[in-house]
Every structure is written in C-alpha cells, then in structure tokens.
All heavy atoms as an XYZ file, in Angstrom:
1012
protein
N     210.207    255.696    174.848
C     209.673    257.126    175.004
C     208.135    257.057    174.966
O     207.645    256.451    174.122
C     210.252    257.967    174.032
C     209.777    259.331    174.107
S     210.617    260.417    172.915
C     210.858    261.809    173.849
N     207.464    257.621    175.909
C     206.073    257.726    175.928
C     205.603    258.950    175.034
O     206.023    260.066    175.308
C     205.513    257.925    177.292
C     205.935    256.724    178.217
C     204.002    258.093    177.379
C     205.677    256.864    179.653
N     204.805    258.723    174.098
C     204.273    259.766    173.288
C     203.418    260.794    174.071
O     202.756    260.398    174.928
C     203.482    259.121    172.052
C     203.065    257.799    172.745
C     204.078    257.357    173.791
N     203.498    262.009    173.632
C     202.570    263.027    174.224
C     201.339    263.520    173.500
O     200.699    264.265    173.801
C     203.414    264.256    174.706
C     204.188    264.874    173.633
O     204.482    264.238    172.605
O     204.713    265.943    173.879
N     201.220    262.878    172.272
C     199.962    263.070    171.526
C     199.507    261.722    170.953
O     200.197    260.712    170.769
C     200.189    264.002    170.301
S     201.688    264.637    169.849
N     198.276    261.736    170.632
C     197.485    260.626    170.122
C     197.966    260.313    168.633
O     198.048    261.256    167.814
C     196.019    260.800    170.098
S     195.049    259.545    169.367
N     198.352    259.092    168.341
C     198.852    258.736    167.044
C     197.717    258.727    165.967
O     197.870    258.944    164.857
C     199.449    257.330    166.956
O     198.612    256.416    167.389
N     196.435    258.717    166.500
C     195.266    258.757    165.521
C     194.820    260.166    165.265
O     194.596    260.523    163.984
C     194.143    258.031    166.139
O     194.492    256.650    166.261
N     194.679    261.053    166.324
C     194.118    262.352    166.048
C     195.078    263.490    166.268
O     194.766    264.664    166.005
C     192.875    262.486    166.892
S     193.133    262.620    168.607
N     196.237    263.202    166.908
C     197.192    264.315    167.205
C     196.875    265.021    168.374
O     197.646    266.004    168.806
N     195.820    264.841    169.181
C     195.475    265.534    170.399
C     196.357    265.213    171.527
O     196.985    264.084    171.586
C     193.942    265.209    170.807
O     193.121    265.702    169.847
N     196.508    266.081    172.396
C     197.282    265.906    173.642
C     196.763    264.758    174.391
O     195.540    264.680    174.718
C     197.282    267.137    174.469
O     197.678    266.918    175.825
N     197.572    263.758    174.875
C     197.171    262.742    175.659
C     196.680    263.082    177.005
O     195.697    262.487    177.551
C     198.251    261.606    175.845
C     198.567    260.885    174.511
C     199.771    259.846    174.827
C     197.352    260.109    173.986
N     197.194    264.131    177.566
C     196.665    264.654    178.826
C     195.266    265.131    178.776
O     194.395    264.846    179.453
C     197.632    265.816    179.388
C     196.987    266.490    180.501
C     198.971    265.240    179.687
N     194.969    265.855    177.618
C     193.591    266.379    177.358
C     192.732    265.235    177.090
O     191.535    265.201    177.605
C     193.631    267.330    176.153
C     194.169    268.710    176.490
C     194.079    269.584    175.373
C     194.571    271.056    175.624
N     194.621    271.921    174.529
N     193.123    264.265    176.325
C     192.291    263.015    176.046
C     191.867    262.285    177.345
O     190.828    261.881    177.619
C     192.894    262.063    175.023
C     193.022    262.655    173.664
C     193.777    261.621    172.797
C     191.566    262.722    173.108
N     192.986    262.099    178.275
C     192.714    261.355    179.483
C     191.795    262.229    180.357
O     190.900    261.620    181.108
C     193.951    261.078    180.231
C     194.754    259.920    179.430
C     195.974    259.457    180.320
N     196.648    258.473    179.431
C     197.810    258.691    178.929
N     198.450    259.839    178.895
N     198.403    257.759    178.188
N     191.953    263.420    180.488
C     191.066    264.409    181.151
C     189.696    264.263    180.676
O     188.658    264.174    181.440
C     191.501    265.863    181.169
C     190.743    266.673    181.922
C     191.343    268.223    181.906
N     190.420    269.211    182.409
C     190.202    269.509    183.615
N     190.834    268.878    184.561
N     189.344    270.527    183.906
N     189.461    264.344    179.370
C     188.096    264.164    178.792
C     187.504    262.830    179.096
O     186.332    262.830    179.497
C     188.233    264.411    177.262
N     188.259    261.819    179.067
C     187.727    260.458    179.442
C     187.265    260.470    180.898
O     186.269    259.842    181.255
C     188.788    259.417    179.180
C     189.102    259.147    177.749
C     190.316    258.173    177.464
O     190.828    257.727    178.519
O     190.529    258.030    176.364
N     188.028    261.043    181.804
C     187.626    261.052    183.252
C     186.308    261.910    183.415
O     185.566    261.550    184.214
C     188.929    261.632    184.040
N     186.333    263.036    182.745
C     185.114    263.864    182.883
C     183.890    263.110    182.300
O     182.811    263.122    182.835
C     185.233    265.238    182.201
C     186.249    266.067    182.898
C     184.012    265.962    181.944
C     186.704    267.369    182.209
N     184.071    262.461    181.037
C     182.975    261.622    180.509
C     182.502    260.494    181.348
O     181.355    260.358    181.577
C     183.527    260.961    179.229
N     183.483    259.870    182.145
C     183.033    258.805    183.162
C     182.210    259.488    184.302
O     181.177    258.833    184.719
C     184.246    258.153    183.740
N     182.619    260.609    184.774
C     181.848    261.242    185.775
C     180.515    261.720    185.205
O     179.468    261.560    185.961
C     182.522    262.411    186.430
C     183.659    262.015    187.283
C     184.349    263.196    187.931
C     185.395    262.770    188.890
N     184.912    262.035    190.117
N     180.424    262.295    184.059
C     179.134    262.679    183.448
C     178.236    261.482    183.177
O     176.988    261.516    183.401
C     179.395    263.492    182.131
C     179.806    264.901    182.463
O     179.741    265.401    183.492
N     180.500    265.407    181.434
N     178.756    260.372    182.784
C     177.980    259.140    182.534
C     177.436    258.637    183.877
O     176.255    258.295    183.868
C     178.863    258.086    181.966
C     179.248    258.350    180.511
O     178.716    259.181    179.792
O     180.217    257.605    179.975
N     178.166    258.587    184.922
C     177.662    258.136    186.153
C     176.634    259.082    186.696
O     175.630    258.590    187.191
C     178.883    258.079    187.237
N     176.814    260.392    186.535
C     175.788    261.347    187.029
C     174.465    261.149    186.264
O     173.394    261.100    186.901
C     176.283    262.789    186.733
C     175.374    263.838    186.939
C     174.859    264.204    188.184
C     174.855    264.645    185.836
C     173.930    265.140    188.386
C     173.905    265.568    185.948
C     173.453    265.818    187.220
N     174.542    261.025    184.910
C     173.354    260.855    184.102
C     172.644    259.600    184.457
O     171.397    259.554    184.725
C     173.744    260.766    182.620
C     173.807    261.998    181.882
C     173.960    261.852    180.413
N     175.153    260.941    180.023
C     174.962    259.700    179.620
N     173.849    259.173    179.388
N     176.086    258.986    179.338
N     173.331    258.485    184.639
C     172.776    257.113    184.982
C     172.067    257.288    186.352
O     170.979    256.830    186.575
C     173.765    256.000    184.975
C     173.231    254.702    185.255
C     174.160    253.639    184.962
N     173.573    252.363    185.375
C     172.757    251.663    184.756
N     172.316    251.914    183.555
N     172.299    250.503    185.343
N     172.715    257.889    187.314
C     172.252    258.018    188.617
C     170.976    258.838    188.727
O     170.154    258.632    189.608
C     173.271    258.537    189.626
C     173.068    258.151    191.047
O     172.953    256.888    191.236
N     172.983    259.056    191.926
N     170.695    259.747    187.819
C     169.552    260.572    187.852
C     168.260    259.715    187.724
O     167.229    260.026    188.313
C     169.569    261.645    186.710
C     170.472    262.869    186.978
C     170.457    263.687    185.742
C     169.997    263.633    188.155
N     168.487    258.561    187.017
C     167.234    257.769    186.675
C     167.290    256.480    187.543
O     166.299    256.144    188.143
C     167.158    257.363    185.205
C     165.937    256.679    184.845
C     164.785    257.239    184.706
C     165.963    255.311    184.723
C     163.533    256.557    184.373
C     164.699    254.510    184.500
C     163.654    255.266    184.229
N     168.396    255.839    187.664
C     168.559    254.496    188.282
C     168.976    254.585    189.709
O     168.752    253.641    190.493
C     169.525    253.635    187.492
C     168.940    253.259    186.114
C     169.552    253.876    185.084
C     167.976    252.378    185.965
C     169.034    253.504    183.805
C     167.489    252.000    184.674
C     168.058    252.583    183.602
N     169.550    255.692    190.173
C     170.048    255.776    191.593
C     170.901    254.539    191.972
O     170.824    254.171    193.157
C     168.932    255.982    192.498
C     167.984    257.166    192.303
C     166.794    257.004    193.201
C     168.617    258.412    192.431
N     171.813    254.111    191.080
C     172.574    252.944    191.414
C     174.089    253.235    191.309
O     174.859    252.249    191.402
C     172.271    251.804    190.405
C     172.547    252.184    188.958
O     172.846    253.273    188.666
O     172.468    251.184    188.196
N     174.450    254.524    191.140
C     175.859    254.808    191.038
C     176.410    255.253    192.397
O     176.155    256.396    192.746
C     176.149    255.813    189.968
C     175.643    255.297    188.606
C     176.403    254.194    188.083
O     177.490    254.224    187.789
N     175.657    253.185    187.903
N     177.052    254.461    193.087
C     177.552    254.857    194.486
C     178.501    256.076    194.489
O     178.554    256.798    195.303
C     178.206    253.649    195.196
C     177.199    252.635    195.485
C     177.850    251.381    196.166
C     176.759    250.300    196.333
N     177.357    249.027    196.580
N     179.271    256.107    193.423
C     180.290    257.148    193.247
C     179.881    258.249    192.308
O     180.672    258.942    191.803
C     181.602    256.527    192.846
C     182.175    255.516    193.669
C     182.409    256.045    195.114
O     182.978    257.137    195.253
O     182.110    255.307    196.153
N     178.542    258.466    192.054
C     178.058    259.392    191.122
C     178.310    260.760    191.675
O     178.093    261.052    193.048
C     176.588    259.235    190.821
N     178.778    261.821    190.918
C     178.872    263.190    191.304
C     177.487    263.748    191.687
O     176.431    263.276    191.235
C     179.386    263.911    190.127
C     179.943    262.818    189.171
C     179.182    261.630    189.476
N     177.608    264.766    192.657
C     176.375    265.374    192.943
C     175.816    266.405    191.836
O     176.640    266.839    191.100
C     176.589    266.216    194.279
C     176.791    265.370    195.524
O     176.330    264.241    195.531
O     177.407    265.895    196.442
N     174.578    266.678    191.909
C     173.982    267.525    190.844
C     172.555    267.531    190.847
O     171.840    266.855    191.680
N     171.958    268.154    189.914
C     170.457    268.138    189.718
C     170.178    268.267    188.260
O     170.992    268.425    187.436
C     169.877    269.432    190.555
C     170.526    270.732    190.039
C     169.932    271.959    190.793
N     170.297    271.984    192.141
C     170.413    273.022    192.879
N     170.158    274.210    192.295
N     170.713    273.025    194.158
N     168.861    268.032    188.017
C     168.407    268.133    186.606
C     167.282    269.193    186.507
O     166.472    269.346    187.466
C     167.823    266.787    186.246
C     167.207    266.728    184.868
S     166.684    265.065    184.373
C     166.224    265.424    182.785
N     167.298    269.942    185.477
C     166.197    270.919    185.160
C     165.682    270.526    183.755
O     166.369    270.104    182.912
C     166.670    272.390    185.298
C     167.152    272.684    186.660
C     167.852    272.594    184.337
N     164.397    270.850    183.606
C     163.773    270.692    182.386
C     163.007    271.834    181.985
O     162.653    272.676    182.798
C     162.744    269.481    182.336
C     163.501    268.082    182.722
C     161.624    269.608    183.327
N     162.826    272.060    180.617
C     162.121    273.226    180.232
C     160.599    272.984    180.326
O     160.159    271.893    180.582
C     162.470    273.502    178.696
O     162.018    272.348    177.963
C     163.909    273.836    178.418
N     159.985    274.049    180.061
C     158.475    273.947    180.156
C     157.895    272.908    179.173
O     157.039    272.132    179.531
C     157.774    275.336    179.928
C     156.187    275.267    180.048
C     155.707    276.695    180.047
O     156.424    277.657    179.783
N     154.356    276.766    180.183
N     158.478    272.928    178.074
C     158.020    271.858    176.974
C     158.218    270.460    177.437
O     157.244    269.615    177.244
N     159.281    270.120    178.099
C     159.467    268.805    178.654
C     158.420    268.570    179.752
O     157.727    267.543    179.873
C     160.856    268.602    179.174
C     161.980    268.725    178.074
C     160.947    267.354    179.926
C     162.062    267.506    177.167
N     158.245    269.570    180.667
C     157.346    269.432    181.751
C     155.945    269.237    181.349
O     155.087    268.588    182.045
N     155.570    269.688    180.215
C     154.171    269.543    179.703
C     153.887    268.210    178.978
O     152.814    267.954    178.551
C     153.913    270.677    178.680
C     153.743    271.975    179.365
O     153.397    272.100    180.555
N     153.952    273.022    178.613
N     154.972    267.300    178.858
C     154.763    266.060    178.067
C     154.042    265.097    178.854
O     153.502    264.124    178.233
C     156.170    265.461    177.706
C     156.976    266.321    176.653
C     158.247    265.673    176.534
C     156.218    266.381    175.377
N     153.999    265.101    180.128
C     153.294    264.016    180.868
C     154.262    263.081    181.474
O     155.302    262.850    180.890
N     153.930    262.519    182.682
C     154.837    261.672    183.412
C     155.447    260.468    182.689
O     156.656    260.187    182.760
N     154.546    259.712    181.968
C     155.080    258.532    181.290
C     156.154    258.906    180.164
O     157.239    258.202    180.170
C     153.941    257.787    180.675
N     155.939    259.831    179.418
C     156.890    260.256    178.404
C     158.154    260.833    178.944
O     159.244    260.481    178.511
C     156.268    261.194    177.364
C     157.085    261.552    176.164
C     157.571    260.177    175.386
C     156.341    262.324    175.120
N     158.048    261.598    179.996
C     159.192    262.238    180.786
C     160.021    261.026    181.337
O     161.234    261.086    181.167
C     158.714    263.173    181.892
C     158.124    264.418    181.216
C     159.879    263.524    182.756
C     157.459    265.314    182.290
N     159.407    260.009    181.878
C     160.277    258.850    182.432
C     160.979    258.148    181.344
O     162.077    257.812    181.510
C     159.255    257.949    183.113
N     160.284    257.932    180.114
C     161.029    257.382    179.095
C     162.181    258.190    178.495
O     163.137    257.615    178.131
C     160.009    257.080    177.889
C     158.956    256.016    178.103
C     157.882    256.000    176.984
C     159.622    254.595    178.256
N     161.998    259.446    178.582
C     163.055    260.348    178.065
C     164.290    260.304    178.996
O     165.421    260.145    178.710
C     162.467    261.849    177.927
C     161.624    261.965    176.731
C     163.670    262.775    177.745
C     160.819    263.138    176.650
N     164.006    260.410    180.293
C     164.987    260.323    181.396
C     165.685    259.020    181.266
O     166.989    258.948    181.437
C     164.378    260.492    182.791
C     163.852    261.907    183.005
C     163.253    261.922    184.556
C     164.916    262.943    183.024
N     165.058    258.006    181.002
C     165.637    256.617    180.904
C     166.618    256.630    179.703
O     167.739    256.171    179.735
C     164.667    255.549    180.855
C     165.184    254.123    180.804
C     164.125    253.090    180.782
N     164.613    251.748    180.968
C     165.061    250.968    179.861
N     165.169    251.585    178.643
N     165.573    249.813    180.107
N     166.108    257.144    178.634
C     167.005    257.161    177.314
C     168.185    258.024    177.615
O     169.324    257.729    177.126
C     166.144    257.712    176.180
N     168.076    259.199    178.213
C     169.222    260.024    178.593
C     170.238    259.310    179.427
O     171.415    259.327    179.219
C     168.807    261.392    179.291
C     170.007    262.122    179.845
C     168.058    262.246    178.243
N     169.726    258.649    180.411
C     170.562    257.855    181.379
C     171.361    256.778    180.689
O     172.474    256.470    181.108
C     169.656    257.295    182.532
N     170.670    256.097    179.687
C     171.260    254.893    179.071
C     172.062    255.218    177.885
O     172.681    254.346    177.236
C     170.230    253.933    178.747
C     169.562    253.197    179.995
C     168.342    252.423    179.469
C     170.538    252.454    180.742
N     172.087    256.512    177.434
C     172.732    256.830    176.147
C     174.301    256.442    176.217
O     174.938    256.878    177.240
C     172.626    258.368    175.883
C     173.228    258.731    174.550
C     172.895    260.099    174.070
O     172.079    260.764    174.711
N     173.351    260.484    172.918
N     174.706    255.801    175.305
C     176.086    255.338    175.205
C     176.788    255.725    173.946
O     178.044    255.595    173.752
C     176.170    253.795    175.321
O     175.517    253.185    174.296
C     175.765    253.306    176.645
N     176.095    256.257    172.874
C     176.648    256.660    171.711
C     176.759    258.217    171.606
O     175.656    258.854    171.860
C     175.763    256.180    170.481
O     175.615    254.786    170.607
C     176.304    256.554    169.126
N     177.873    258.705    171.345
C     178.072    260.127    171.215
C     178.723    260.575    170.000
O     180.071    260.535    169.904
C     178.909    260.644    172.485
C     178.215    260.403    173.890
C     178.201    259.154    174.502
C     177.338    261.446    174.303
C     177.520    258.980    175.713
C     176.696    261.287    175.530
C     176.797    260.028    176.225
N     177.962    260.870    169.011
C     178.609    261.405    167.679
C     179.506    262.474    167.945
O     179.336    263.404    168.722
C     177.451    261.756    166.842
C     176.212    261.077    167.510
C     176.496    261.007    168.913
N     180.558    262.504    167.154
C     181.613    263.685    167.266
C     180.929    265.060    167.125
O     181.338    265.941    167.811
C     182.632    263.378    166.152
C     183.826    264.327    166.373
C     184.719    263.906    167.470
C     186.097    264.585    167.409
N     186.822    264.522    168.611
N     179.956    265.213    166.300
C     179.186    266.526    166.188
C     178.581    266.866    167.505
O     178.507    268.094    167.821
C     178.106    266.440    165.056
C     178.817    266.421    163.692
O     180.031    266.749    163.640
O     178.098    266.165    162.763
N     178.107    265.920    168.396
C     177.422    266.214    169.612
C     178.391    266.318    170.646
O     178.180    266.931    171.727
C     176.382    265.098    169.986
C     175.107    265.245    169.091
O     175.036    266.232    168.253
O     174.243    264.323    169.134
N     179.522    265.649    170.561
C     180.533    265.544    171.706
C     181.902    265.709    171.148
O     182.766    264.935    171.237
C     180.263    264.106    172.214
C     181.093    263.991    173.525
O     181.198    264.880    174.328
O     181.573    262.763    173.828
N     182.195    266.966    170.695
C     183.536    267.260    170.033
C     184.683    267.099    171.048
O     185.765    266.790    170.620
C     183.401    268.594    169.521
C     182.308    269.295    170.349
C     181.437    268.145    170.661
N     184.556    267.204    172.381
C     185.554    267.195    173.354
C     185.687    265.869    174.089
O     186.507    265.662    174.915
C     185.479    268.306    174.326
C     185.514    269.621    173.616
C     184.428    270.370    173.573
C     186.676    270.153    173.091
C     184.356    271.560    172.889
C     186.758    271.345    172.400
C     185.565    272.107    172.270
O     185.562    273.249    171.621
N     184.651    264.873    173.748
C     184.710    263.604    174.295
C     184.329    263.577    175.780
O     184.621    262.593    176.502
N     183.492    264.546    176.242
C     183.211    264.642    177.649
C     181.779    264.111    178.041
O     181.357    264.120    179.067
C     183.331    266.056    178.193
C     184.766    266.571    178.182
C     184.948    267.960    178.673
O     183.960    268.682    178.989
O     186.056    268.392    178.783
N     181.119    263.633    176.963
C     179.768    263.098    177.123
C     178.808    264.127    177.991
O     178.069    263.798    178.788
C     179.709    261.834    177.977
C     180.370    260.749    177.103
N     180.427    259.422    177.637
C     181.090    260.651    175.994
C     181.118    258.611    176.788
N     181.513    259.455    175.749
N     178.916    265.394    177.523
C     178.175    266.375    178.203
C     177.033    267.035    177.354
O     176.342    268.005    177.788
C     179.118    267.617    178.610
C     179.835    268.300    177.431
O     179.703    267.778    176.345
O     180.505    269.261    177.727
N     176.694    266.400    176.151
C     175.658    266.803    175.353
C     175.243    265.581    174.575
O     176.008    264.743    174.202
C     176.005    267.896    174.334
C     174.917    268.305    173.481
C     174.022    269.198    173.813
C     174.752    267.724    172.250
C     172.953    269.590    173.049
C     173.685    267.975    171.396
C     172.751    268.949    171.778
N     173.853    265.515    174.390
C     173.303    264.378    173.665
C     171.863    264.711    173.120
O     171.260    265.770    173.544
N     171.429    263.850    172.251
C     170.099    264.003    171.630
C     169.465    262.593    171.880
O     170.097    261.515    171.460
C     170.232    264.279    170.219
O     170.966    265.573    170.044
C     168.833    264.523    169.604
N     168.243    262.511    172.233
C     167.453    261.258    172.270
C     166.120    261.583    171.638
O     165.516    262.702    171.723
C     167.240    260.789    173.819
C     168.543    260.313    174.327
C     166.537    261.719    174.557
N     165.530    260.585    171.048
C     164.275    260.659    170.347
C     163.323    259.576    170.901
O     163.737    258.390    170.817
C     164.323    260.638    168.866
O     165.166    261.744    168.400
C     162.966    260.793    168.177
N     162.210    259.933    171.523
C     161.204    258.941    172.010
C     159.864    259.381    171.418
O     159.465    260.423    171.587
C     161.274    258.996    173.542
C     162.549    258.732    174.154
C     160.197    258.039    174.028
C     163.089    257.384    174.059
N     159.294    258.309    170.793
C     157.852    258.554    170.216
C     157.908    259.948    169.414
O     157.020    260.717    169.666
C     156.842    258.635    171.301
C     156.631    257.305    172.017
O     157.009    256.313    171.466
O     156.136    257.282    173.174
N     158.696    260.051    168.512
C     158.882    261.271    167.660
C     159.169    262.599    168.372
O     158.954    263.574    167.833
C     157.651    261.420    166.714
C     157.421    260.188    165.841
O     158.477    259.703    165.336
O     156.195    259.850    165.557
N     159.542    262.465    169.656
C     159.846    263.712    170.412
C     161.383    263.713    170.633
O     161.898    262.870    171.221
C     159.200    263.601    171.808
O     157.739    263.628    171.690
C     159.580    264.851    172.681
N     162.026    264.688    169.954
C     163.454    264.847    170.009
C     163.805    265.767    171.187
O     163.299    266.877    171.419
C     164.030    265.273    168.736
O     163.728    264.454    167.692
C     165.577    265.470    168.817
N     164.707    265.271    171.996
C     165.172    266.093    173.233
C     166.742    266.274    173.181
O     167.454    265.345    172.824
C     164.817    265.263    174.510
C     165.333    265.938    175.707
C     163.237    265.183    174.554
N     167.075    267.496    173.403
C     168.498    267.751    173.699
C     168.812    267.800    175.124
O     167.989    268.337    175.906
C     168.882    269.185    173.073
C     168.693    269.352    171.558
C     168.477    270.525    171.074
C     168.906    268.224    170.771
C     168.341    270.705    169.640
C     168.759    268.426    169.287
C     168.485    269.597    168.788
N     169.892    267.372    175.597
C     170.310    267.453    176.996
C     171.793    267.896    177.041
O     172.604    267.672    176.090
C     170.073    266.164    177.757
C     170.852    265.017    177.216
C     170.394    264.078    176.413
C     172.185    264.624    177.447
N     171.395    263.138    176.186
C     172.433    263.466    176.786
C     173.170    265.224    178.388
C     173.814    262.853    176.968
C     174.491    264.640    178.353
C     174.711    263.450    177.739
N     172.170    268.632    178.000
C     173.465    269.242    178.313
C     173.849    269.164    179.723
O     172.945    269.439    180.545
C     173.429    270.683    177.774
C     174.704    271.487    177.978
C     175.690    271.133    177.108
C     176.931    272.103    177.235
N     177.977    271.449    177.970
N     175.029    268.768    180.042
C     175.565    268.817    181.405
C     176.460    269.900    181.455
O     177.365    270.185    180.687
C     176.231    267.552    181.789
C     175.229    266.397    181.787
C     176.906    267.614    183.161
C     175.870    265.057    181.953
N     176.337    270.787    182.564
C     177.243    271.875    182.816
C     177.815    271.586    184.231
O     177.107    271.086    185.117
C     176.610    273.215    182.746
C     176.194    273.580    181.389
O     177.120    273.782    180.560
O     175.065    273.609    181.086
N     179.051    271.948    184.432
C     179.688    271.724    185.809
C     179.781    273.083    186.459
O     180.431    273.970    185.907
C     181.089    271.182    185.617
O     180.967    269.851    184.975
N     179.284    273.138    187.667
C     179.250    274.441    188.460
C     180.032    274.223    189.797
O     180.437    273.023    190.155
C     177.802    274.776    188.822
C     177.006    275.252    187.707
C     176.264    274.414    186.888
C     176.964    276.600    187.300
C     175.504    274.880    185.850
C     176.257    277.148    186.283
C     175.503    276.200    185.500
O     174.821    276.553    184.506
N     180.306    275.381    190.392
C     180.959    275.197    191.731
C     179.856    274.669    192.697
O     178.767    274.439    192.306
C     181.432    276.578    192.238
C     180.334    277.667    192.413
O     179.149    277.331    192.397
O     180.706    278.826    192.629
N     180.279    274.453    194.001
C     179.434    273.730    194.921
C     178.109    274.633    195.229
O     177.175    274.097    195.721
C     180.181    273.409    196.227
N     178.217    275.951    195.082
C     177.052    276.779    195.376
C     176.145    276.977    194.140
O     175.306    277.748    194.167
C     177.569    278.116    195.893
N     176.468    276.376    192.980
C     175.752    276.529    191.745
C     175.719    277.958    191.179
O     174.772    278.436    190.720
C     174.250    276.034    191.906
C     174.228    274.601    192.079
C     173.953    274.021    193.404
C     174.141    273.647    191.055
C     173.775    272.735    193.602
C     174.101    272.288    191.291
C     173.849    271.752    192.543
O     173.652    270.404    192.744
N     176.845    278.669    191.512
C     176.898    280.146    191.032
C     177.795    280.328    189.850
O     177.496    281.144    189.045
C     177.347    280.905    192.339
C     176.437    281.055    193.419
C     176.902    281.852    194.614
O     178.009    282.418    194.474
O     176.226    281.972    195.555
N     178.888    279.634    189.819
C     179.851    279.826    188.724
C     180.326    278.523    188.188
O     180.098    277.339    188.766
C     181.127    280.553    189.418
C     180.814    281.847    190.041
C     180.786    281.944    191.443
C     180.520    282.922    189.289
C     180.516    283.102    192.030
C     180.213    284.205    189.922
C     180.201    284.345    191.315
N     181.049    278.575    187.122
C     181.565    277.288    186.566
C     182.494    276.688    187.436
O     183.273    277.393    188.263
N     182.664    275.369    187.475
C     183.557    274.625    188.335
C     185.013    274.960    187.839
O     185.254    274.831    186.616
C     183.372    273.185    188.343
O     184.373    272.473    189.035
N     186.019    275.098    188.770
C     187.308    275.282    188.454
C     187.979    273.911    187.935
O     188.993    273.856    187.191
C     188.150    275.806    189.605
C     187.820    277.321    189.889
C     188.587    277.912    190.977
O     189.707    277.380    191.395
O     188.145    278.924    191.544
N     187.277    272.817    188.506
C     187.981    271.527    188.180
C     186.777    270.505    188.222
O     186.437    269.984    189.271
C     189.030    271.141    189.233
C     189.582    269.712    189.016
O     189.261    269.155    187.872
N     190.533    269.275    189.826
N     186.217    270.197    187.114
C     185.134    269.274    186.943
C     185.427    267.789    187.488
O     184.547    267.015    187.657
C     184.748    269.260    185.454
C     185.325    270.458    184.907
C     186.535    270.731    185.745
N     186.737    267.492    187.705
C     187.123    266.247    188.190
C     187.125    266.158    189.702
O     187.135    265.003    190.241
C     188.537    265.830    187.659
C     188.610    265.649    186.094
C     190.028    265.412    185.782
C     187.726    264.436    185.728
N     187.008    267.284    190.337
C     186.938    267.291    191.864
C     185.529    267.332    192.253
O     184.855    268.394    192.234
C     187.780    268.542    192.318
C     187.849    268.523    193.826
O     187.097    267.844    194.535
O     188.706    269.279    194.237
N     184.998    266.224    192.826
C     183.641    266.140    193.267
C     183.309    267.097    194.475
O     182.175    267.473    194.614
C     183.246    264.647    193.516
C     183.103    263.813    192.271
O     183.011    264.394    191.157
O     183.211    262.603    192.456
N     184.327    267.310    195.237
C     184.057    268.165    196.420
C     183.757    269.650    196.022
O     183.091    270.328    196.806
C     185.268    268.146    197.351
N     184.247    270.127    194.943
C     184.057    271.491    194.485
C     183.088    271.663    193.266
O     182.869    272.708    192.758
C     185.415    272.097    194.212
C     186.061    271.601    193.039
S     187.732    272.304    192.547
C     187.522    273.974    193.019
N     182.488    270.405    192.792
C     181.749    270.519    191.506
C     180.328    269.964    191.722
O     180.177    268.893    192.380
C     182.517    269.727    190.472
O     183.836    270.244    190.223
C     181.701    269.791    189.124
N     179.418    270.641    191.163
C     178.040    270.115    191.107
C     177.629    270.137    189.616
O     177.878    271.127    188.942
C     177.011    270.934    191.955
C     177.385    271.031    193.350
C     177.263    269.694    194.038
N     177.723    269.800    195.409
C     178.859    269.576    195.962
N     179.827    269.264    195.078
N     179.132    269.672    197.256
N     177.012    269.006    189.180
C     176.603    268.961    187.747
C     175.113    269.377    187.699
O     174.352    269.091    188.536
C     176.896    267.705    187.208
C     178.371    267.430    186.982
C     178.711    265.977    186.639
N     180.009    265.877    185.986
C     181.185    266.032    186.755
N     181.091    266.346    188.010
N     182.408    265.876    186.126
N     174.709    269.989    186.511
C     173.404    270.298    186.227
C     173.192    269.765    184.688
O     173.895    270.136    183.883
C     173.149    271.808    186.224
C     171.640    272.125    185.785
C     173.378    272.356    187.646
N     172.182    268.863    184.608
C     171.775    268.433    183.396
C     170.411    269.251    183.035
O     169.473    269.114    183.734
C     171.424    266.827    183.497
C     171.106    266.227    182.057
C     171.740    264.778    182.023
C     169.609    266.208    181.765
N     170.487    269.793    181.910
C     169.294    270.568    181.344
C     168.783    269.749    180.178
O     169.457    269.369    179.266
C     169.626    271.950    180.909
O     170.267    272.529    182.077
C     168.394    272.672    180.429
N     167.398    269.468    180.195
C     166.800    268.854    179.106
C     165.756    269.739    178.488
O     164.970    270.385    179.181
C     166.113    267.484    179.569
N     165.702    269.730    177.175
C     164.811    270.605    176.488
C     164.334    269.919    175.136
O     165.020    269.069    174.558
C     165.429    271.968    176.030
C     166.524    271.940    175.025
S     167.413    273.479    174.879
C     166.081    274.528    174.340
N     163.202    270.268    174.658
C     162.658    269.823    173.371
C     163.563    270.443    172.340
O     163.917    271.652    172.421
C     161.188    270.145    173.160
C     160.210    269.604    174.133
C     158.944    270.206    173.794
C     160.202    268.076    173.938
N     163.835    269.705    171.304
C     164.567    270.248    170.161
C     164.067    271.527    169.616
O     164.719    272.473    169.239
C     164.875    269.165    169.112
N     162.678    271.512    169.578
C     162.015    272.647    169.064
C     162.062    273.977    169.960
O     161.803    275.033    169.487
C     160.564    272.335    168.713
C     159.804    271.946    169.981
C     158.615    271.083    169.677
O     158.780    270.088    168.999
O     157.561    271.287    170.275
N     162.516    273.775    171.158
C     162.647    274.883    172.032
C     164.027    275.582    171.896
O     164.278    276.591    172.500
C     162.526    274.513    173.503
C     161.129    274.006    173.866
C     160.997    273.614    175.264
O     161.707    272.565    175.646
O     160.210    274.133    176.044
N     164.938    274.893    171.173
C     166.327    275.531    170.974
C     166.248    276.643    170.111
O     165.630    276.760    169.140
C     167.193    274.387    170.410
C     168.621    274.833    170.279
C     169.467    275.106    171.364
C     169.139    275.128    168.963
C     170.726    275.489    171.170
C     170.443    275.510    168.891
C     171.230    275.818    169.977
O     172.465    276.209    169.829
C-alpha cells in the first residue's frame, strides 16, 4: 500500500510533490534571471524597489547573483517548500525577495503555477529596511 502522507511531517504527499515541482520551476526562473542558462525556465520578470535601484550596478549584480544561487531555504522563509521567498545579505545589505505566480497577462494570480503556458513569474527584490 502506498502511503498518502509523509511519515516525517504528516503532510499530504500530493501537496509535497506539488510544492517540489513549483520549487523546481522557481529555482530555474531565479537562476535564469542572472545566468540565462536554463532552457526550460518559466517566463517572467523581475522588479526591484527604489532602494535596490539606488545601490549601484556592481552591488545590484552581486545581489542578483546571490538570489539566483540561493539553495538554502529555512522553514521560516519557505513554509510551503516552494522556494518563493528568500533573504540574502551582501556587504551588510540585506535583501528580501519574493516570487509570485501570475496569469499570462500579469493581471491575476495563476490558476496553476505548474503550467508554464498560463503562468508568468514575478520576482520582487527589496531592501529589508523597506519592508
């Protein structure tokens, strides 16, 4: 018999597998924003707050690289396991980032974040002090 819940945490295996699939798409999207090397990366865009925009090109590039390469997601930052929120610190500058999934027109939330044909991702980056 195949269990329908995780023996470690008790969560639904369907929800865990869905979260893992969304996390993989979010990871590819984040990485592709900086490295442009993910052939199967979902479509989307990035927006930054004025605080990030005022940091200067070199520091912004370091921040984007750190966001793209982030592989550690503490449970407090990622309670659903979708890799859609993170924190990076570069040169004493702490940045929060968040990925939201929208419909193809960027008007409403996506009905299915796993369907790349109907979903566009938006990564928003902001200084922690702007929160």
